[in-house]
C-alpha positions as CSV (number, residue, x, y, z in Angstrom):
1,X,-49.2,-40.3,-18.6
2,X,-51.5,-37.9,-16.7
3,X,-50.3,-34.3,-15.9
4,X,-50.4,-32.9,-12.4
5,X,-50.2,-29.7,-10.4
6,X,-48.7,-28.9,-7.0
7,X,-50.4,-25.9,-5.5
8,X,-50.5,-23.7,-2.4
9,X,-53.7,-22.3,-1.0
10,X,-53.6,-19.6,1.7
11,X,-56.0,-17.9,4.1
12,X,-54.4,-14.5,3.6
13,X,-50.9,-13.0,3.1
14,X,-48.6,-14.7,5.5
15,X,-51.5,-16.7,6.9
16,X,-52.2,-20.4,7.0
17,X,-51.1,-22.3,4.0
18,X,-52.0,-25.7,2.5
19,X,-50.0,-27.6,-0.1
20,X,-51.8,-30.1,-2.3
21,X,-51.5,-32.0,-5.6
22,X,-54.2,-32.6,-8.2
23,X,-54.6,-33.5,-11.9
24,X,-57.4,-30.9,-12.3
25,X,-56.3,-27.6,-10.7
26,X,-59.3,-25.5,-11.7
27,X,-61.8,-28.0,-10.2
28,X,-59.8,-28.6,-7.0
29,X,-59.3,-24.9,-6.3
30,X,-63.0,-24.3,-6.9
31,X,-63.8,-27.0,-4.3
32,X,-61.5,-25.4,-1.8
33,X,-62.9,-21.9,-2.4
34,X,-66.5,-23.1,-2.0
35,X,-65.8,-25.2,1.1
36,X,-66.8,-28.4,-0.7
37,X,-63.9,-30.4,0.7
38,X,-64.0,-31.1,4.4
39,X,-60.7,-30.8,6.2
40,X,-57.8,-28.4,6.6
41,X,-58.6,-25.8,4.0
42,X,-62.2,-25.5,5.0
43,X,-61.3,-25.4,8.7
44,X,-58.7,-22.7,8.3
45,X,-60.2,-20.7,5.4
46,X,-57.5,-21.4,2.8
47,X,-59.4,-20.0,-0.2
48,X,-56.7,-18.2,-2.1
49,X,-54.6,-19.9,-4.8
50,X,-51.2,-18.2,-4.3
51,X,-48.8,-20.6,-6.1
52,X,-48.9,-23.6,-8.5
53,X,-46.5,-25.6,-10.6
54,X,-47.4,-27.9,-13.5
55,X,-45.8,-31.3,-14.2
56,X,-46.2,-33.7,-17.2
57,X,-46.6,-36.6,-14.8
58,X,-48.8,-36.6,-11.7
59,X,-46.3,-38.8,-9.9
60,X,-43.6,-36.2,-10.4
61,X,-46.1,-33.6,-9.0
62,X,-46.6,-35.8,-5.9
63,X,-42.9,-36.1,-5.3
64,X,-42.6,-32.3,-5.5
65,X,-45.5,-31.8,-3.1
66,X,-43.8,-34.1,-0.5
67,X,-40.5,-32.2,-1.0
68,X,-42.1,-28.8,-0.4
69,X,-44.1,-30.1,2.6
70,X,-40.7,-30.9,4.2
71,X,-39.4,-27.4,3.8
72,X,-39.3,-24.7,6.5
73,X,-42.1,-22.2,6.4
74,X,-39.8,-19.4,5.4
75,X,-38.8,-21.4,2.3
76,X,-42.4,-21.9,1.3
77,X,-43.1,-18.2,1.7
78,X,-40.1,-17.4,-0.4
79,X,-41.4,-19.8,-3.1
80,X,-44.8,-18.0,-3.1
81,X,-43.3,-14.5,-3.2
82,X,-40.8,-15.3,-6.0
83,X,-43.9,-15.2,-8.3
84,X,-46.6,-13.7,-6.3
85,X,-45.2,-11.0,-3.9
86,X,-48.6,-9.7,-2.8
87,X,-50.2,-13.2,-2.4
88,X,-52.9,-12.3,-4.9
89,X,-55.4,-14.9,-5.8
90,X,-54.3,-16.7,-9.0
91,X,-57.6,-18.6,-9.5
92,X,-58.9,-16.1,-12.1
93,X,-55.7,-16.6,-14.2
94,X,-56.7,-20.2,-14.7
95,X,-59.4,-19.2,-17.2
């Protein structure tokens, strides 16, 4: 069984947010930050890791990602601010 992460990237506090899932959070966030992944995060400048959650099974992480994507924006913001009120970049905490 492979572990997985659900994560939220943001352009700034209360800015554009992106929700994703990965089995290698450090690598994936680095790719977003450096603009190595074409698409939404690069287009909208989502370079701040503002929230993440770890799961023992990547399939469980995917289910959680889909659940959160269905939420209202205000619920997503509340989820972020429960652990990261100022929307600080959590990337350095991964090391």
